[in-house]
N, CA, C and O atoms as a printed pandas DataFrame, in Angstrom:
     atom_number atom_name residue_name chain_id  residue_number  x_coord  y_coord  z_coord
0              1         N          MET        A               1    0.851   -1.053   -0.013
1              2        CA          MET        A               1    0.013    0.051   -0.119
2              3         C          MET        A               1    0.749    1.153   -0.099
3              4         O          MET        A               1    0.549    2.004   -0.965
4              5         N          ARG        A               2    1.800    1.359    0.952
5              6        CA          ARG        A               2    2.745    2.563    0.902
6              7         C          ARG        A               2    3.462    2.865   -0.234
7              8         O          ARG        A               2    3.581    4.021   -0.640
8              9         N          GLU        A               3    4.086    1.635   -0.929
9             10        CA          GLU        A               3    4.662    1.756   -2.360
10            11         C          GLU        A               3    3.828    2.456   -3.096
11            12         O          GLU        A               3    4.201    3.523   -3.582
12            13         N          TRP        A               4    2.439    1.924   -3.319
13            14        CA          TRP        A               4    1.596    2.361   -4.272
14            15         C          TRP        A               4    1.410    4.015   -4.123
15            16         O          TRP        A               4    1.608    4.789   -5.059
16            17         N          LEU        A               5    1.023    4.396   -2.871
17            18        CA          LEU        A               5    1.054    5.730   -2.669
18            19         C          LEU        A               5    2.168    6.586   -3.106
19            20         O          LEU        A               5    1.965    7.552   -3.841
20            21         N          LYS        A               6    3.505    6.219   -2.618
21            22        CA          LYS        A               6    4.614    6.923   -2.900
22            23         C          LYS        A               6    4.790    6.905   -4.350
23            24         O          LYS        A               6    5.559    7.762   -4.787
24            25         N          ALA        A               7    4.225    6.087   -5.218
25            26        CA          ALA        A               7    4.326    6.088   -6.761
26            27         C          ALA        A               7    3.578    7.163   -7.379
27            28         O          ALA        A               7    3.813    7.541   -8.527
28            29         N          LEU        A               8    2.615    7.699   -6.581
29            30        CA          LEU        A               8    1.484    8.587   -7.194
30            31         C          LEU        A               8    2.059   10.050   -7.173
31            32         O          LEU        A               8    2.989   10.432   -6.462
32            33         N          PRO        A               9    1.362   10.785   -8.054
33            34        CA          PRO        A               9    1.987   12.313   -7.989
34            35         C          PRO        A               9    1.402   12.935   -6.603
35            36         O          PRO        A               9    0.468   12.500   -5.929
36            37         N          LYS        A              10    2.161   13.996   -6.388
37            38        CA          LYS        A              10    1.988   14.474   -4.861
38            39         C          LYS        A              10    0.569   15.005   -4.774
39            40         O          LYS        A              10   -0.056   14.744   -3.747
40            41         N          GLU        A              11   -0.079   15.799   -5.835
41            42        CA          GLU        A              11   -1.346   16.019   -5.578
42            43         C          GLU        A              11   -2.293   15.020   -5.261
43            44         O          GLU        A              11   -3.115   15.183   -4.360
44            45         N          GLU        A              12   -2.217   13.817   -6.067
45            46        CA          GLU        A              12   -3.086   12.635   -5.895
46            47         C          GLU        A              12   -3.075   11.876   -4.513
47            48         O          GLU        A              12   -4.009   11.323   -3.933
48            49         N          ARG        A              13   -1.639   12.017   -4.120
49            50        CA          ARG        A              13   -1.449   11.427   -2.647
50            51         C          ARG        A              13   -2.056   12.365   -1.640
51            52         O          ARG        A              13   -2.345   11.858   -0.557
52            53         N          ARG        A              14   -2.273   13.508   -1.792
53            54        CA          ARG        A              14   -2.698   14.490   -0.910
54            55         C          ARG        A              14   -4.198   14.378   -0.785
55            56         O          ARG        A              14   -4.764   14.408    0.308
56            57         N          ILE        A              15   -4.923   14.228   -2.123
57            58        CA          ILE        A              15   -6.242   13.861   -2.158
58            59         C          ILE        A              15   -6.729   12.692   -1.479
59            60         O          ILE        A              15   -7.678   12.731   -0.696
60            61         N          ILE        A              16   -6.027   11.553   -1.798
61            62        CA          ILE        A              16   -6.131   10.335   -1.353
62            63         C          ILE        A              16   -5.986   10.386    0.325
63            64         O          ILE        A              16   -6.912    9.953    1.011
64            65         N          GLY        A              17   -4.768   10.942    0.946
65            66        CA          GLY        A              17   -4.762   11.077    2.144
66            67         C          GLY        A              17   -5.716   11.822    2.861
67            68         O          GLY        A              17   -6.084   11.443    3.973
68            69         N          GLU        A              18   -6.165   12.875    2.319
69            70        CA          GLU        A              18   -7.318   13.509    3.066
70            71         C          GLU        A              18   -8.421   12.748    2.992
71            72         O          GLU        A              18   -9.161   12.846    3.971
72            73         N          ASP        A              19   -8.817   11.907    2.007
73            74        CA          ASP        A              19   -9.857   10.938    2.126
74            75         C          ASP        A              19   -9.904   10.034    3.284
75            76         O          ASP        A              19  -10.837    9.870    4.069
76            77         N          ILE        A              20   -8.459    9.336    3.262
77            78        CA          ILE        A              20   -8.417    8.315    4.304
78            79         C          ILE        A              20   -8.439    8.936    5.723
79            80         O          ILE        A              20   -8.782    8.238    6.677
80            81         N          MET        A              21   -8.068   10.282    5.890
81            82        CA          MET        A              21   -8.131   10.882    7.191
82            83         C          MET        A              21   -9.500   11.180    7.517
83            84         O          MET        A              21   -9.899   11.037    8.673
84            85         N          THR        A              22  -10.287   11.602    6.547
85            86        CA          THR        A              22  -11.721   11.695    6.720
86            87         C          THR        A              22  -12.437   10.600    7.335
87            88         O          THR        A              22  -13.175   10.695    8.316
88            89         N          VAL        A              23  -12.138    9.474    6.633
89            90        CA          VAL        A              23  -12.746    8.054    7.056
90            91         C          VAL        A              23  -12.305    7.778    8.512
91            92         O          VAL        A              23  -13.081    7.309    9.344
92            93         N          GLN        A              24  -11.181    8.055    8.742
93            94        CA          GLN        A              24  -10.250    7.827   10.037
94            95         C          GLN        A              24  -11.072    8.405   11.303
95            96         O          GLN        A              24  -11.404    7.786   12.314
96            97         N          PHE        A              25  -11.300    9.706   10.986
97            98        CA          PHE        A              25  -11.886   10.527   12.017
98            99         C          PHE        A              25  -13.340   10.660   12.228
99           100         O          PHE        A              25  -13.847   11.141   13.241
100          101         N          ARG        A              26  -14.062   10.140   11.066
101          102        CA          ARG        A              26  -15.519   10.255   10.965
102          103         C          ARG        A              26  -16.110    9.062   10.870
103          104         O          ARG        A              26  -17.330    9.102   10.709
104          105         N          TRP        A              27  -15.542    7.885   10.929
105          106        CA          TRP        A              27  -16.114    6.430   10.856
106          107         C          TRP        A              27  -17.082    6.364   11.946
107          108         O          TRP        A              27  -16.936    6.867   13.060
108          109         N          PRO        A              28  -18.250    5.587   11.455
109          110        CA          PRO        A              28  -18.575    5.218   10.172
110          111         C          PRO        A              28  -19.090    6.115    9.242
111          112         O          PRO        A              28  -19.929    6.946    9.591
112          113         N          LEU        A              29  -18.667    6.040    8.050
113          114        CA          LEU        A              29  -19.178    6.987    6.732
114          115         C          LEU        A              29  -19.795    5.934    5.700
115          116         O          LEU        A              29  -19.537    4.730    5.718
116          117         N          GLY        A              30  -20.667    6.584    4.777
117          118        CA          GLY        A              30  -21.379    5.846    3.778
118          119         C          GLY        A              30  -20.925    6.472    2.436
119          120         O          GLY        A              30  -19.823    6.986    2.241
120          121         N          MET        A              31  -21.828    6.368    1.633
121          122        CA          MET        A              31  -21.549    6.809    0.049
122          123         C          MET        A              31  -21.577    8.239    0.306
123          124         O          MET        A              31  -22.020    8.577    1.404
124          125         N          PRO        A              32  -21.157    9.217   -0.561
125          126        CA          PRO        A              32  -20.313    8.718   -1.857
126          127         C          PRO        A              32  -18.920    8.422   -1.566
127          128         O          PRO        A              32  -18.224    7.935   -2.458
128          129         N          LEU        A              33  -18.375    8.694   -0.265
129          130        CA          LEU        A              33  -17.001    8.328    0.079
130          131         C          LEU        A              33  -16.613    7.013    0.280
131          132         O          LEU        A              33  -15.603    6.541   -0.242
132          133         N          VAL        A              34  -17.340    6.411    0.989
133          134        CA          VAL        A              34  -17.117    4.930    1.356
134          135         C          VAL        A              34  -18.202    4.051    1.001
135          136         O          VAL        A              34  -19.365    4.383    1.228
136          137         N          ASP        A              35  -17.846    2.738    0.355
137          138        CA          ASP        A              35  -18.772    1.798    0.101
138          139         C          ASP        A              35  -18.391    0.397    0.696
139          140         O          ASP        A              35  -17.242    0.128    1.044
140          141         N          ASN        A              36  -19.328   -0.373    0.776
141          142        CA          ASN        A              36  -19.168   -1.724    1.597
142          143         C          ASN        A              36  -18.950   -2.819    0.192
143          144         O          ASN        A              36  -19.729   -2.944   -0.753
144          145         N          LEU        A              37  -17.694   -3.508    0.405
145          146        CA          LEU        A              37  -17.619   -4.497   -0.770
146          147         C          LEU        A              37  -17.873   -5.949   -0.251
147          148         O          LEU        A              37  -17.538   -6.926   -0.921
148          149         N          GLY        A              38  -18.497   -6.056    1.009
149          150        CA          GLY        A              38  -18.553   -7.249    1.512
150          151         C          GLY        A              38  -17.563   -7.876    2.408
151          152         O          GLY        A              38  -16.523   -7.236    2.561
152          153         N          SER        A              39  -17.694   -9.151    3.113
153          154        CA          SER        A              39  -16.540   -9.614    3.915
154          155         C          SER        A              39  -15.671   -8.748    4.748
155          156         O          SER        A              39  -14.473   -8.920    4.970
156          157         N          GLY        A              40  -16.576   -7.620    5.259
157          158        CA          GLY        A              40  -15.953   -6.677    6.108
158          159         C          GLY        A              40  -14.960   -5.907    5.411
159          160         O          GLY        A              40  -14.125   -5.364    6.134
160          161         N          ILE        A              41  -14.858   -5.732    4.152
161          162        CA          ILE        A              41  -14.096   -4.964    3.323
162          163         C          ILE        A              41  -14.524   -3.699    2.846
163          164         O          ILE        A              41  -15.539   -3.832    2.162
164          165         N          TRP        A              42  -14.182   -2.646    2.933
165          166        CA          TRP        A              42  -14.812   -1.260    2.649
166          167         C          TRP        A              42  -13.803   -0.746    1.609
167          168         O          TRP        A              42  -12.627   -1.099    1.515
168          169         N          GLU        A              43  -14.522    0.241    0.762
169          170        CA          GLU        A              43  -13.471    1.172   -0.067
170          171         C          GLU        A              43  -13.719    2.505    0.090
171          172         O          GLU        A              43  -14.867    2.919    0.257
172          173         N          ILE        A              44  -12.612    3.335    0.048
173          174        CA          ILE        A              44  -12.719    4.769   -0.102
174          175         C          ILE        A              44  -12.609    4.959   -1.546
175          176         O          ILE        A              44  -11.904    4.310   -2.318
176          177         N          ARG        A              45  -13.521    6.087   -1.860
177          178        CA          ARG        A              45  -13.708    6.380   -3.278
178          179         C          ARG        A              45  -12.978    7.871   -3.501
179          180         O          ARG        A              45  -13.559    8.951   -3.394
180          181         N          SER        A              46  -11.903    7.721   -3.755
181          182        CA          SER        A              46  -11.145    9.000   -4.197
182          183         C          SER        A              46  -11.306    9.558   -5.477
183          184         O          SER        A              46  -11.047    8.816   -6.424
184          185         N          ARG        A              47  -11.686   10.734   -5.715
185          186        CA          ARG        A              47  -11.789   11.611   -7.174
186          187         C          ARG        A              47  -10.597   12.306   -7.302
187          188         O          ARG        A              47  -10.364   13.321   -6.647
188          189         N          LEU        A              48   -9.640   11.704   -8.302
189          190        CA          LEU        A              48   -8.534   12.553   -8.598
190          191         C          LEU        A              48   -8.903   13.504   -9.744
191          192         O          LEU        A              48  -10.075   13.560  -10.117
192          193         N          THR        A              49   -8.032   14.188  -10.268
193          194        CA          THR        A              49   -8.234   15.018  -11.341
194          195         C          THR        A              49   -8.876   14.591  -12.613
195          196         O          THR        A              49   -9.817   15.187  -13.137
196          197         N          ASN        A              50   -8.256   13.431  -13.111
197          198        CA          ASN        A              50   -8.660   12.788  -14.264
198          199         C          ASN        A              50   -8.735   11.343  -14.233
199          200         O          ASN        A              50   -8.595   10.708  -15.277
200          201         N          ARG        A              51   -8.993   10.635  -12.864
201          202        CA          ARG        A              51   -9.118    9.285  -12.774
202          203         C          ARG        A              51   -9.626    9.045  -11.224
203          204         O          ARG        A              51   -9.724    9.945  -10.389
204          205         N          ILE        A              52   -9.843    8.047  -11.066
205          206        CA          ILE        A              52  -10.520    7.347   -9.663
206          207         C          ILE        A              52   -9.666    6.553   -9.015
207          208         O          ILE        A              52   -9.168    5.614   -9.636
208          209         N          ALA        A              53   -9.355    6.760   -7.742
209          210        CA          ALA        A              53   -8.614    5.889   -6.923
210          211         C          ALA        A              53   -9.448    5.196   -5.781
211          212         O          ALA        A              53  -10.261    5.832   -5.110
212          213         N          ARG        A              54   -9.180    3.755   -5.588
213          214        CA          ARG        A              54   -9.858    3.272   -4.556
214          215         C          ARG        A              54   -8.965    2.662   -3.599
215          216         O          ARG        A              54   -8.171    1.809   -3.996
216          217         N          THR        A              55   -9.009    3.049   -2.211
217          218        CA          THR        A              55   -8.338    2.289   -1.200
218          219         C          THR        A              55   -9.297    1.488   -0.498
219          220         O          THR        A              55  -10.426    1.881   -0.201
220          221         N          LEU        A              56   -8.724    0.112   -0.184
221          222        CA          LEU        A              56   -9.504   -0.890    0.327
222          223         C          LEU        A              56   -9.114   -1.191    1.824
223          224         O          LEU        A              56   -7.938   -1.497    2.017
224          225         N          PHE        A              57   -9.959   -1.140    2.895
225          226        CA          PHE        A              57   -9.638   -1.388    4.228
226          227         C          PHE        A              57  -10.660   -2.061    4.858
227          228         O          PHE        A              57  -11.761   -2.245    4.340
228          229         N          PHE        A              58  -10.277   -2.508    6.169
229          230        CA          PHE        A              58  -11.303   -2.883    7.082
230          231         C          PHE        A              58  -11.010   -2.381    8.386
231          232         O          PHE        A              58   -9.938   -1.833    8.639
232          233         N          VAL        A              59  -11.955   -2.552    9.254
233          234        CA          VAL        A              59  -11.827   -1.978   10.720
234          235         C          VAL        A              59  -11.605   -3.067   11.609
235          236         O          VAL        A              59  -12.465   -3.947   11.655
236          237         N          HIS        A              60  -10.516   -3.154   12.376
237          238        CA          HIS        A              60  -10.204   -4.082   13.495
238          239         C          HIS        A              60  -10.022   -3.520   14.847
239          240         O          HIS        A              60   -9.160   -2.654   14.995
240          241         N          GLU        A              61  -10.709   -3.895   15.820
241          242        CA          GLU        A              61  -10.553   -3.355   17.130
242          243         C          GLU        A              61  -10.449   -1.779   17.077
243          244         O          GLU        A              61   -9.555   -1.215   17.707
244          245         N          GLY        A              62  -11.356   -1.077   16.331
245          246        CA          GLY        A              62  -11.390    0.320   16.298
246          247         C          GLY        A              62  -10.331    1.083   15.416
247          248         O          GLY        A              62  -10.256    2.309   15.330
248          249         N          GLU        A              63   -9.560    0.212   14.801
249          250        CA          GLU        A              63   -8.420    0.844   13.846
250          251         C          GLU        A              63   -8.847    0.566   12.487
251          252         O          GLU        A              63   -9.433   -0.506   12.339
252          253         N          ILE        A              64   -8.694    1.237   11.544
253          254        CA          ILE        A              64   -8.757    1.211    9.996
254          255         C          ILE        A              64   -7.388    0.697    9.609
255          256         O          ILE        A              64   -6.342    1.282    9.894
256          257         N          ILE        A              65   -7.471   -0.447    8.933
257          258        CA          ILE        A              65   -6.378   -1.263    8.505
258          259         C          ILE        A              65   -6.399   -1.091    6.984
259          260         O          ILE        A              65   -7.322   -1.671    6.411
260          261         N          LEU        A              66   -5.551   -0.400    6.242
261          262        CA          LEU        A              66   -5.488   -0.074    4.831
262          263         C          LEU        A              66   -4.958   -1.381    3.912
263          264         O          LEU        A              66   -3.785   -1.728    4.051
264          265         N          LEU        A              67   -5.709   -2.005    3.101
265          266        CA          LEU        A              67   -5.289   -3.348    2.640
266          267         C          LEU        A              67   -4.743   -3.232    1.233
267          268         O          LEU        A              67   -3.783   -3.952    0.960
268          269         N          HIS        A              68   -5.241   -2.397    0.272
269          270        CA          HIS        A              68   -4.732   -2.329   -1.003
270          271         C          HIS        A              68   -5.230   -0.985   -1.723
271          272         O          HIS        A              68   -6.322   -0.504   -1.418
272          273         N          GLY        A              69   -4.537   -0.486   -2.530
273          274        CA          GLY        A              69   -4.982    0.489   -3.284
274          275         C          GLY        A              69   -4.676    0.552   -4.656
275          276         O          GLY        A              69   -3.561    0.169   -5.011
276          277         N          PHE        A              70   -5.614    1.039   -5.624
277          278        CA          PHE        A              70   -5.392    0.950   -7.122
278          279         C          PHE        A              70   -6.002    2.217   -7.739
279          280         O          PHE        A              70   -6.729    2.974   -7.097
280          281         N          ILE        A              71   -5.685    2.389   -8.946
281          282        CA          ILE        A              71   -6.543    3.288   -9.893
282          283         C          ILE        A              71   -7.615    2.612  -10.535
283          284         O          ILE        A              71   -7.330    1.649  -11.247
284          285         N          LYS        A              72   -8.604    2.900  -10.424
285          286        CA          LYS        A              72   -9.864    2.192  -11.184
286          287         C          LYS        A              72   -9.932    2.567  -12.516
287          288         O          LYS        A              72   -9.898    3.717  -12.955
288          289         N          LYS        A              73  -10.064    1.189  -13.336
289          290        CA          LYS        A              73  -10.052    1.458  -14.727
290          291         C          LYS        A              73  -11.435    0.871  -15.410
291          292         O          LYS        A              73  -11.708    1.107  -16.587
292          293         N          THR        A              74  -12.285    0.074  -14.541
293          294        CA          THR        A              74  -13.441   -0.281  -14.936
294          295         C          THR        A              74  -14.354    0.151  -13.894
295          296         O          THR        A              74  -13.976    0.644  -12.831
296          297         N          ARG        A              75  -15.707   -0.068  -14.259
297          298        CA          ARG        A              75  -16.988    0.409  -13.617
298          299         C          ARG        A              75  -17.045   -0.273  -12.255
299          300         O          ARG        A              75  -17.390    0.298  -11.220
300          301         N          LYS        A              76  -16.667   -1.566  -12.352
301          302        CA          LYS        A              76  -16.787   -2.619  -11.144
302          303         C          LYS        A              76  -15.490   -2.837  -10.480
303          304         O          LYS        A              76  -14.530   -2.983  -11.237
304          305         N          THR        A              77  -15.272   -2.889   -9.178
305          306        CA          THR        A              77  -14.127   -3.272   -8.557
306          307         C          THR        A              77  -13.646   -4.606   -8.927
307          308         O          THR        A              77  -14.367   -5.550   -8.603
308          309         N          PRO        A              78  -12.429   -4.876   -9.621
309          310        CA          PRO        A              78  -12.033   -6.111  -10.098
310          311         C          PRO        A              78  -11.976   -7.074   -9.029
311          312         O          PRO        A              78  -11.687   -6.773   -7.872
312          313         N          ASN        A              79  -12.261   -8.267   -9.437
313          314        CA          ASN        A              79  -12.255   -9.499   -8.436
314          315         C          ASN        A              79  -10.772   -9.695   -8.053
315          316         O          ASN        A              79  -10.600  -10.138   -6.918
316          317         N          GLU        A              80   -9.729   -9.462   -8.751
317          318        CA          GLU        A              80   -8.372   -9.512   -8.237
318          319         C          GLU        A              80   -8.117   -8.723   -7.191
319          320         O          GLU        A              80   -7.495   -9.171   -6.227
320          321         N          ASP        A              81   -8.537   -7.504   -7.229
321          322        CA          ASP        A              81   -8.291   -6.550   -6.196
322          323         C          ASP        A              81   -8.895   -6.934   -4.919
323          324         O          ASP        A              81   -8.293   -6.865   -3.848
324          325         N          ARG        A              82  -10.186   -7.369   -5.071
325          326        CA          ARG        A              82  -11.020   -7.750   -3.804
326          327         C          ARG        A              82  -10.341   -8.984   -3.172
327          328         O          ARG        A              82  -10.272   -9.117   -1.950
328          329         N          ALA        A              83   -9.821   -9.921   -4.084
329          330        CA          ALA        A              83   -9.231  -11.137   -3.506
330          331         C          ALA        A              83   -7.958  -10.739   -2.861
331          332         O          ALA        A              83   -7.642  -11.326   -1.827
332          333         N          LEU        A              84   -7.262   -9.905   -3.295
333          334        CA          LEU        A              84   -6.001   -9.511   -2.732
334          335         C          LEU        A              84   -6.252   -9.023   -1.400
335          336         O          LEU        A              84   -5.580   -9.395   -0.439
336          337         N          ALA        A              85   -7.315   -8.101   -1.306
337          338        CA          ALA        A              85   -7.595   -7.281   -0.053
338          339         C          ALA        A              85   -7.989   -8.536    0.983
339          340         O          ALA        A              85   -7.441   -8.624    2.082
340          341         N          ARG        A              86   -8.936   -9.443    0.552
341          342        CA          ARG        A              86   -9.265  -10.449    1.457
342          343         C          ARG        A              86   -8.083  -11.203    1.942
343          344         O          ARG        A              86   -8.000  -11.466    3.142
344          345         N          ARG        A              87   -7.158  -11.574    1.103
345          346        CA          ARG        A              87   -5.847  -12.337    1.621
346          347         C          ARG        A              87   -4.998  -11.736    2.607
347          348         O          ARG        A              87   -4.433  -12.369    3.499
348          349         N          ARG        A              88   -4.909  -10.249    2.389
349          350        CA          ARG        A              88   -4.259   -9.436    3.183
350          351         C          ARG        A              88   -4.910   -9.293    4.475
351          352         O          ARG        A              88   -4.257   -9.340    5.518
352          353         N          LYS        A              89   -6.268   -9.107    4.449
353          354        CA          LYS        A              89   -7.066   -9.128    5.491
354          355         C          LYS        A              89   -6.855  -10.306    6.652
355          356         O          LYS        A              89   -6.550  -10.112    7.828
356          357         N          ASN        A              90   -7.108  -11.610    5.979
357          358        CA          ASN        A              90   -6.801  -12.789    6.657
358          359         C          ASN        A              90   -5.534  -12.908    7.188
359          360         O          ASN        A              90   -5.371  -13.561    8.219
360          361         N          ALA        A              91   -4.602  -12.362    6.620
361          362        CA          ALA        A              91   -3.085  -12.571    6.812
362          363         C          ALA        A              91   -2.931  -11.775    8.229
363          364         O          ALA        A              91   -2.399  -12.227    9.243
364          365         N          TYR        A              92   -3.506  -10.516    8.070
365          366        CA          TYR        A              92   -3.560   -9.581    9.402
366          367         C          TYR        A              92   -3.909  -10.142   10.402
367          368         O          TYR        A              92   -3.184  -10.246   11.391
368          369         N          LEU        A              93   -5.289  -10.681   10.304
369          370        CA          LEU        A              93   -5.913  -11.291   11.495
370          371         C          LEU        A              93   -5.212  -12.462   11.806
371          372         O          LEU        A              93   -5.268  -12.739   13.004
372          373         N          LYS        A              94   -4.612  -13.187   11.157
373          374        CA          LYS        A              94   -3.692  -14.366   11.436
374          375         C          LYS        A              94   -2.635  -14.155   12.339
375          376         O          LYS        A              94   -2.291  -14.930   13.232
376          377         N          ASN        A              95   -2.110  -13.005   12.044
377          378        CA          ASN        A              95   -0.811  -12.617   12.729
378          379         C          ASN        A              95   -1.020  -11.633   13.848
379          380         O          ASN        A              95   -0.068  -11.230   14.516
380          381         N          SER        A              96   -2.348  -11.216   14.072
381          382        CA          SER        A              96   -2.491  -10.340   15.126
382          383         C          SER        A              96   -3.006  -10.945   16.571
383          384         O          SER        A              96   -3.147  -10.197   17.539
């Protein structure tokens, strides 16, 4: 997740960071900023200048755990991105 963010332009990092901070301090939130993807995984929907970013997360013991971030290219969140987030969630829970 951190590497993905660092690879983005500064302005896009700022927008995504502000959206994550909003969710962190105002949780629980709903649409249009946050959507439930099922399996306890949520997505933060960040509108960038000319594209859309998604940050997938879950909530564990009152903390927001960021799982995966990507630039959205299709209307629906790709199954591969959902599966990766589920694997990372399960690994986090197994090790905590």
